[in-house]
C-alpha positions as CSV (number, residue, x, y, z in Angstrom):
1,M,28.1,-41.8,-26.7
2,K,30.1,-45.2,-27.6
3,Q,33.9,-45.1,-27.8
4,I,35.1,-47.5,-30.6
5,K,38.7,-48.4,-29.6
6,I,40.9,-49.2,-32.9
7,S,43.5,-51.9,-32.5
8,D,46.1,-51.5,-35.1
9,T,47.8,-54.6,-37.2
10,T,49.8,-53.1,-39.4
11,L,53.3,-54.3,-37.9
12,C,51.7,-58.1,-38.2
13,R,51.2,-58.0,-41.9
14,E,51.9,-61.3,-43.4
15,N,55.2,-61.1,-45.6
16,A,55.8,-57.5,-44.6
17,T,59.5,-57.0,-44.2
18,F,60.0,-53.9,-42.2
19,S,63.5,-53.0,-41.2
20,F,64.2,-52.5,-37.3
21,K,64.0,-48.1,-37.8
22,E,60.6,-49.0,-40.1
23,K,59.2,-50.4,-37.3
24,L,60.2,-48.1,-34.7
25,E,58.8,-45.6,-37.4
26,I,55.8,-46.8,-38.0
27,A,54.9,-47.3,-34.0
28,R,56.0,-43.7,-33.5
29,Q,53.2,-42.9,-36.3
30,L,50.5,-44.9,-34.9
31,E,51.2,-43.2,-31.3
32,K,50.8,-40.0,-33.1
33,L,47.6,-40.7,-34.4
34,R,46.5,-41.8,-31.1
35,V,45.6,-45.4,-32.2
36,D,44.3,-47.1,-28.9
37,V,46.5,-50.2,-29.3
38,I,49.5,-51.3,-31.5
39,E,49.8,-54.6,-32.0
40,L,52.8,-57.0,-32.8
41,P,53.6,-60.3,-33.9
42,E,54.7,-62.9,-31.8
43,I,58.3,-63.0,-30.9
44,S,60.1,-64.8,-33.0
45,N,63.9,-63.8,-32.9
46,V,64.2,-63.4,-28.9
47,K,67.2,-61.2,-29.0
48,T,65.8,-58.5,-31.8
49,D,61.9,-58.4,-30.9
50,V,62.4,-58.4,-27.5
51,L,64.8,-55.3,-28.0
52,L,62.1,-53.9,-30.3
53,V,59.4,-54.0,-27.9
54,R,61.3,-52.7,-25.2
55,T,62.3,-49.9,-27.8
56,I,58.7,-48.9,-28.8
57,S,57.7,-49.1,-24.8
58,S,60.1,-46.5,-24.3
59,F,57.9,-43.6,-26.7
60,V,54.9,-45.4,-26.7
61,K,53.3,-43.5,-23.6
62,N,49.4,-43.6,-24.6
63,S,48.4,-46.6,-26.6
64,V,48.5,-50.1,-25.4
65,I,51.8,-52.2,-26.8
66,S,50.0,-55.9,-27.6
67,V,52.0,-58.6,-28.2
68,A,51.3,-61.8,-29.8
69,A,51.4,-65.3,-28.1
70,G,50.0,-68.5,-29.1
71,I,50.9,-72.7,-29.4
72,Q,54.6,-71.9,-29.5
73,K,56.5,-73.2,-26.7
74,N,57.8,-70.3,-24.5
75,S,55.6,-67.6,-26.6
76,I,53.7,-66.5,-23.5
77,Q,57.1,-65.9,-21.4
78,N,58.8,-64.1,-24.3
79,A,56.0,-61.9,-24.9
80,V,55.9,-61.1,-21.1
81,D,59.6,-60.3,-21.1
82,S,59.1,-58.0,-23.9
83,L,56.7,-55.9,-22.4
84,S,58.6,-55.2,-18.8
85,A,59.1,-51.6,-19.6
86,A,55.5,-50.8,-21.6
87,K,53.6,-48.2,-19.7
88,F,50.0,-50.1,-20.8
89,G,51.3,-53.8,-21.8
90,R,49.1,-56.4,-23.3
91,I,49.3,-60.4,-23.9
92,R,47.3,-61.4,-27.1
93,I,46.8,-65.4,-27.1
94,E,45.9,-66.2,-30.7
95,L,44.6,-69.6,-31.2
96,P,42.4,-71.5,-33.6
97,V,38.6,-72.1,-32.7
98,S,37.7,-73.8,-36.1
99,A,37.9,-77.7,-36.5
100,V,40.1,-77.8,-39.3
101,L,42.7,-75.1,-38.3
102,M,42.9,-76.3,-34.5
103,E,43.4,-79.9,-36.4
104,Y,45.6,-78.6,-38.9
105,T,48.0,-75.9,-36.9
106,C,47.8,-77.3,-33.5
107,H,46.8,-80.9,-33.8
108,K,44.1,-80.6,-30.8
109,K,40.6,-81.6,-30.2
110,P,38.2,-79.7,-29.3
111,D,38.3,-80.5,-25.7
112,K,41.9,-80.2,-25.6
113,M,41.9,-77.2,-27.0
114,L,39.8,-75.8,-24.0
115,G,42.0,-77.0,-21.8
116,Y,44.6,-75.1,-23.5
117,I,42.8,-72.2,-24.0
118,T,42.4,-71.9,-19.9
119,E,45.9,-72.8,-19.6
120,S,47.3,-69.9,-22.0
121,I,45.0,-67.5,-20.5
122,S,46.0,-68.3,-16.8
123,K,49.9,-68.5,-17.7
124,A,49.6,-65.1,-19.3
125,K,47.4,-63.6,-16.3
126,Q,50.1,-64.1,-13.7
127,S,52.4,-61.5,-15.6
128,V,50.2,-58.8,-17.1
129,E,46.7,-57.6,-16.2
130,D,45.4,-57.3,-19.6
131,V,45.4,-60.2,-21.9
132,E,42.9,-60.9,-24.7
133,F,41.5,-64.0,-26.4
134,C,41.7,-63.7,-30.3
135,A,39.6,-66.6,-31.6
136,I,40.9,-67.1,-34.8
137,D,38.2,-68.4,-37.8
138,A,35.7,-67.6,-35.5
139,T,33.0,-67.9,-38.3
140,R,33.9,-70.8,-39.0
141,A,33.8,-72.5,-35.7
142,D,31.1,-74.7,-34.5
143,K,29.2,-72.5,-32.3
144,E,28.4,-74.4,-29.1
145,F,32.2,-74.9,-29.4
146,L,33.2,-71.0,-29.8
147,V,30.8,-70.2,-26.6
148,N,32.6,-72.7,-24.7
149,A,35.7,-71.1,-25.7
150,I,35.0,-67.7,-25.1
151,S,33.6,-68.6,-21.6
152,A,37.0,-70.7,-20.8
153,A,38.8,-67.7,-21.6
154,V,36.7,-65.2,-19.5
155,E,36.4,-67.6,-17.0
156,A,40.4,-67.9,-17.0
157,G,40.7,-64.1,-16.7
158,A,41.0,-62.8,-20.5
159,S,40.1,-59.0,-20.4
160,S,38.4,-58.7,-23.8
161,V,37.8,-61.2,-26.6
162,S,38.4,-60.6,-30.3
163,L,36.1,-62.8,-33.2
164,C,37.9,-63.1,-36.7
165,D,36.3,-63.7,-39.9
166,S,39.6,-65.4,-41.2
167,T,38.1,-66.0,-44.4
168,G,36.3,-62.7,-45.2
169,E,32.9,-64.8,-46.6
170,K,30.1,-63.7,-44.7
171,M,28.3,-60.7,-45.8
172,P,28.1,-57.9,-43.4
173,D,24.3,-58.2,-42.1
174,D,25.1,-62.3,-41.1
175,F,28.4,-60.8,-39.3
176,A,27.1,-58.3,-37.4
177,A,24.1,-60.7,-36.6
178,F,26.9,-63.3,-35.4
179,I,28.7,-60.7,-33.0
180,N,25.4,-59.8,-31.9
181,E,24.5,-63.4,-30.8
182,M,28.2,-63.8,-29.4
183,T,28.3,-60.7,-27.4
184,D,25.3,-61.5,-25.7
185,G,25.6,-61.5,-21.9
186,L,29.2,-61.4,-22.1
187,S,30.7,-59.4,-19.4
188,V,34.2,-58.2,-21.2
189,P,34.0,-55.8,-24.3
190,V,34.7,-57.9,-27.8
191,G,36.7,-56.9,-31.1
192,V,36.3,-58.0,-34.2
193,K,38.9,-58.8,-37.0
194,C,37.8,-58.8,-40.7
195,D,39.2,-60.2,-43.5
196,N,38.9,-58.1,-46.9
197,K,39.3,-60.6,-49.5
198,N,36.1,-60.2,-50.9
199,A,36.2,-56.3,-50.2
200,L,33.5,-56.6,-46.9
201,A,35.8,-55.9,-44.5
202,L,34.8,-52.2,-43.7
203,A,31.1,-53.2,-43.9
204,Q,31.5,-55.7,-41.9
205,A,33.3,-53.7,-39.1
206,I,30.6,-50.8,-39.5
207,L,28.1,-53.1,-38.5
208,A,29.6,-55.3,-35.7
209,V,30.2,-52.4,-34.4
210,R,26.4,-51.3,-34.0
211,T,25.7,-54.6,-32.9
212,G,28.2,-55.0,-29.8
213,A,31.4,-54.8,-30.7
214,T,33.7,-51.7,-29.0
215,T,37.0,-52.9,-30.8
216,V,37.8,-53.2,-34.1
217,K,41.1,-54.6,-35.8
218,T,42.6,-51.9,-38.6
219,A,45.8,-51.8,-40.7
220,V,47.4,-49.8,-43.1
221,G,47.8,-51.7,-46.1
222,G,47.0,-55.5,-45.9
223,N,44.3,-57.1,-46.0
224,T,41.7,-56.1,-43.6
225,V,40.2,-53.0,-42.4
226,E,41.6,-50.2,-43.6
227,L,43.0,-47.9,-40.8
228,E,42.4,-44.4,-43.0
229,A,38.8,-45.7,-44.0
230,F,37.4,-46.7,-40.7
231,A,39.0,-43.6,-39.0
232,T,36.7,-41.2,-41.9
233,M,34.1,-43.4,-41.4
234,I,33.5,-42.9,-37.7
235,K,34.3,-39.1,-38.6
236,N,32.1,-38.7,-40.7
237,C,29.0,-40.8,-40.0
238,G,30.1,-41.8,-35.8
239,E,28.1,-38.5,-34.4
240,S,24.6,-40.0,-36.2
241,Y,24.9,-43.5,-35.2
242,G,26.3,-42.7,-31.6
243,F,29.9,-43.7,-31.9
244,K,33.2,-42.3,-31.9
245,S,36.9,-42.7,-31.1
246,G,40.0,-41.2,-29.8
247,V,41.8,-41.2,-33.6
248,E,43.7,-37.7,-34.3
249,F,41.8,-36.4,-37.0
250,T,43.8,-33.4,-37.9
251,V,46.6,-35.2,-38.8
252,L,45.0,-38.4,-40.0
253,N,45.5,-38.3,-44.0
254,R,49.3,-36.6,-43.5
255,T,50.4,-39.9,-40.7
256,I,48.6,-42.3,-42.9
257,G,50.7,-41.0,-46.0
258,Q,53.9,-41.3,-43.8
259,I,53.2,-45.1,-42.9
260,D,52.1,-45.9,-46.2
261,R,55.5,-44.4,-47.7
262,I,57.4,-46.6,-44.9
263,S,55.4,-50.0,-45.4
264,G,55.7,-49.6,-49.4
265,S,51.8,-50.2,-49.7
266,N,52.3,-47.7,-52.8
267,K,48.5,-46.5,-52.2
268,G,50.4,-42.8,-51.8
269,D,48.7,-39.7,-50.5
270,V,47.2,-38.4,-53.5
271,S,44.8,-35.7,-51.6
272,V,48.1,-33.9,-50.7
273,S,50.6,-34.9,-52.4
274,A,49.9,-36.3,-56.1
275,A,52.2,-33.1,-57.7
276,I,56.0,-34.1,-55.6
277,V,57.7,-35.7,-58.5
278,T,59.7,-38.3,-56.9
279,D,62.2,-41.1,-57.0
280,E,63.1,-43.3,-54.5
281,N,65.3,-41.3,-52.3
282,N,64.7,-37.7,-53.6
283,I,61.9,-34.8,-53.9
284,Y,62.1,-32.4,-57.1
285,L,60.0,-29.1,-56.9
286,D,59.7,-26.0,-58.6
287,A,58.8,-22.5,-59.1
288,K,55.4,-24.0,-60.3
289,D,54.1,-26.0,-57.2
290,D,51.7,-24.5,-55.0
291,Q,52.3,-24.1,-50.9
292,E,50.2,-27.6,-50.6
293,T,52.5,-29.5,-52.2
294,V,56.0,-27.9,-50.9
295,I,53.9,-28.5,-47.3
296,A,53.6,-31.9,-48.3
297,A,57.0,-32.6,-49.2
298,T,58.4,-30.9,-45.6
299,A,55.9,-33.5,-44.3
300,K,57.5,-36.4,-46.2
301,L,60.9,-35.7,-44.8
302,G,59.5,-35.6,-41.2
303,Y,58.4,-32.2,-40.4
304,D,55.2,-31.3,-38.6
305,L,55.2,-27.2,-39.1
306,S,52.7,-24.8,-37.9
307,E,50.5,-22.4,-40.2
308,E,52.8,-19.7,-39.5
309,D,56.1,-22.1,-40.1
310,Q,54.3,-22.9,-43.4
311,A,54.1,-19.4,-44.6
312,K,58.2,-19.1,-44.0
313,V,59.1,-22.3,-45.8
314,F,57.0,-21.6,-49.0
315,E,58.0,-17.9,-49.1
316,E,61.6,-18.9,-49.0
317,F,60.7,-21.8,-51.2
318,I,59.5,-19.5,-53.7
319,R,62.7,-17.3,-53.8
320,A,65.0,-20.5,-54.1
321,A,63.4,-22.2,-56.7
322,E,63.4,-19.0,-59.1
323,K,66.8,-19.9,-59.6
324,K,66.8,-23.6,-59.5
325,K,64.8,-27.0,-58.2
326,V,64.2,-27.8,-55.0
327,G,65.3,-31.1,-53.8
328,A,65.3,-32.5,-50.4
329,K,68.4,-31.1,-49.5
330,E,67.4,-27.9,-50.2
331,L,64.0,-28.1,-48.8
332,D,65.5,-29.6,-45.3
333,A,67.8,-26.6,-45.5
334,I,64.8,-24.2,-46.0
335,V,63.2,-25.8,-43.3
336,A,66.4,-25.4,-41.0
337,S,67.2,-21.9,-41.7
338,V,63.2,-20.0,-41.7
339,A,60.9,-22.8,-39.3
340,L,60.6,-22.5,-35.7
341,Q,63.2,-19.8,-35.1
342,V,63.6,-19.7,-31.2
343,P,65.9,-17.8,-28.3
344,A,68.8,-19.5,-27.7
345,T,68.9,-22.2,-24.8
346,Y,72.4,-23.1,-25.2
347,T,75.1,-21.1,-26.8
348,L,78.3,-22.7,-27.9
349,K,81.6,-20.6,-26.3
350,S,84.4,-22.9,-27.3
351,Y,85.1,-26.5,-27.9
352,V,88.8,-28.5,-28.4
353,I,88.8,-31.4,-30.6
354,N,91.4,-34.1,-30.8
355,N,91.4,-36.7,-33.4
356,G,94.1,-38.9,-35.4
357,N,94.5,-42.3,-36.4
358,I,96.6,-43.9,-33.5
359,I,94.2,-42.1,-30.7
360,N,90.5,-42.6,-29.7
361,A,88.4,-38.8,-31.0
362,T,87.9,-37.1,-27.9
363,A,85.6,-33.6,-27.6
364,Q,85.5,-31.5,-24.8
365,L,83.0,-28.6,-25.2
366,T,82.2,-25.4,-23.4
367,M,78.4,-24.2,-23.8
368,I,76.6,-21.4,-21.8
369,K,72.9,-21.5,-20.4
370,N,71.2,-18.6,-18.7
371,G,74.9,-17.2,-18.1
372,D,76.5,-20.0,-16.5
373,E,79.2,-21.9,-18.2
374,M,78.9,-25.9,-18.5
375,Q,81.5,-28.1,-20.0
376,G,81.3,-31.8,-21.5
377,M,83.8,-34.1,-22.4
378,S,83.3,-37.4,-24.6
379,I,85.0,-40.1,-26.6
380,G,83.6,-40.9,-29.9
381,D,83.8,-43.4,-33.2
382,G,85.1,-39.8,-35.0
383,P,86.1,-36.2,-34.2
384,I,81.7,-35.1,-35.0
385,D,80.9,-38.4,-32.7
386,A,82.6,-37.4,-30.1
387,A,81.7,-33.6,-30.2
388,F,77.4,-34.6,-30.5
389,K,78.2,-36.8,-27.4
390,A,79.6,-33.8,-25.2
391,I,76.9,-32.0,-26.1
392,D,74.2,-34.7,-24.9
393,N,76.5,-34.9,-21.5
394,I,76.1,-31.2,-21.0
395,I,72.3,-31.0,-21.6
396,G,72.1,-34.4,-19.7
397,H,69.5,-35.8,-22.4
398,H,70.0,-37.7,-25.7
399,Y,68.0,-37.5,-28.8
400,E,68.0,-39.4,-32.3
401,L,70.0,-38.3,-34.6
402,D,67.6,-38.8,-37.4
403,D,70.2,-37.2,-40.3
404,F,73.6,-35.8,-40.9
405,Q,74.6,-33.6,-43.8
406,I,77.6,-31.8,-44.8
407,Q,78.7,-29.9,-47.9
408,S,81.0,-27.0,-49.0
409,V,78.6,-23.6,-49.7
410,T,81.6,-21.7,-51.4
411,Q,85.3,-22.2,-53.2
412,G,88.9,-22.1,-52.0
413,K,90.9,-22.5,-49.4
414,E,88.5,-20.6,-46.7
415,A,85.4,-22.2,-48.4
416,M,82.6,-21.8,-45.6
417,G,81.0,-25.1,-44.6
418,S,77.1,-25.8,-43.9
419,A,75.9,-28.5,-41.9
420,L,72.4,-29.8,-41.8
421,V,71.5,-31.9,-38.5
422,K,67.8,-33.5,-37.9
423,L,66.8,-34.7,-34.7
424,R,63.6,-36.6,-33.3
425,A,62.0,-36.3,-30.4
426,N,58.8,-36.8,-29.3
427,G,57.7,-38.3,-32.6
428,K,58.7,-35.3,-34.2
429,V,61.9,-34.0,-36.5
430,Y,63.7,-30.9,-35.6
431,S,66.5,-29.7,-37.8
432,G,69.4,-27.4,-37.3
433,K,71.8,-25.5,-39.4
434,G,75.3,-23.9,-39.1
435,I,77.9,-22.5,-41.0
436,S,81.4,-21.8,-40.6
437,T,84.8,-22.3,-42.0
438,D,85.5,-25.1,-39.7
439,I,83.2,-27.9,-40.7
440,M,83.5,-29.0,-37.3
441,G,82.6,-25.6,-35.6
442,A,79.4,-25.8,-38.5
443,S,78.6,-29.3,-37.7
444,I,78.6,-28.5,-33.7
445,R,76.1,-24.7,-34.2
446,A,73.7,-27.1,-36.3
447,Y,73.5,-29.9,-33.5
448,I,72.8,-27.3,-30.9
449,N,70.5,-25.4,-33.0
450,A,68.1,-28.3,-33.7
451,I,68.5,-29.1,-29.8
452,N,67.2,-25.2,-28.8
453,K,64.1,-26.3,-30.9
454,I,63.0,-28.9,-29.1
455,V,64.1,-27.3,-25.7
456,Y,62.2,-24.4,-26.9
457,E,59.0,-26.2,-27.7
458,E,59.2,-28.9,-24.8
459,A,59.0,-25.5,-22.6
460,N,56.4,-23.9,-24.0
């Protein structure tokens, strides 16, 4: 059966204004979905973009990380530098091959462009084994020139070639015939990117796959083949036509919904979350909502719960919803209280916090693991930051802090404080809850509670 690879271009969408954190989260979700390639745009800000690629490389271990390079000076070297930590790194040489774009964007005649293709591929190949030649506006190129361009790229060391219908004007059967003609006798894999201006992209991609293409460029939102639609097509029709993909279908709808919310494409995840009433930041649920709606809300908060924990969360939700509406904070607390309850690997014995307006905050903690006492000390920007860093020193690992909330749960001088900590590990969110008359104690216990859940799951 033919293996079709999915190269996702969500992070390359034109006019997208993702924050640094949003880019990381989209990459996490794509890795979780097991797309074959995560494409990133050309490095424009050396300081921040190189840091972004290196940060993504720290947790993307299954997908290829592909960084674009083109006609800009130093673009290839910038791509090389950014991929230094990637397990599977690729440089994508994106150059126009139609006469109008070569002249307009590169100011090069065809013969000069052939030389530039050879030069660019060769330069990238010196540093990275995996180099892709992406022929922009291929369907409007002179066919003889396009054949020569592809040959030049392959001879220079390109390990794959992608052909782009940048105008979306070819009918699906004509595009398939074009791909069949271009891939005939070619020694490297061929991918396609189809513009969806005329709502033909999905049909073009499927027919191209049937006639020789092995990779399809997709996106969540944007103006190309929709990732969810293409993956669903493979799932439903692939066996009949002899092709498959490595996408994790069991989390497809939920993961696409999460990326949708991050990317602001406003499609929504109608199939599972139409009943969730939200404003920009909150979730509002009541006793009339069913389990599917409640679990969809937990997914929106970042949790990936087992069926057993889903049942526990819904049972606790019903008890809470009989008294009041349940929002995001309440739902976080419910998950922290009843989901993924595990034996404690680490327990807190004692802590000493020093803080003031003329000294740096310091924390010294003693924790117990398997009967052995372990001590840690740290300086932080505040008492809670110092305490969390001291815990990290003890366990020898730092997990990303996704959220931290504190609130009073009783009134008066001896009020009980509640703390909720959400940590992220391996693309999943783990929450811990702590309650104490001392808010520092509550915060430390919540942090340790979340860590215990991560450690338990990693060990089992």
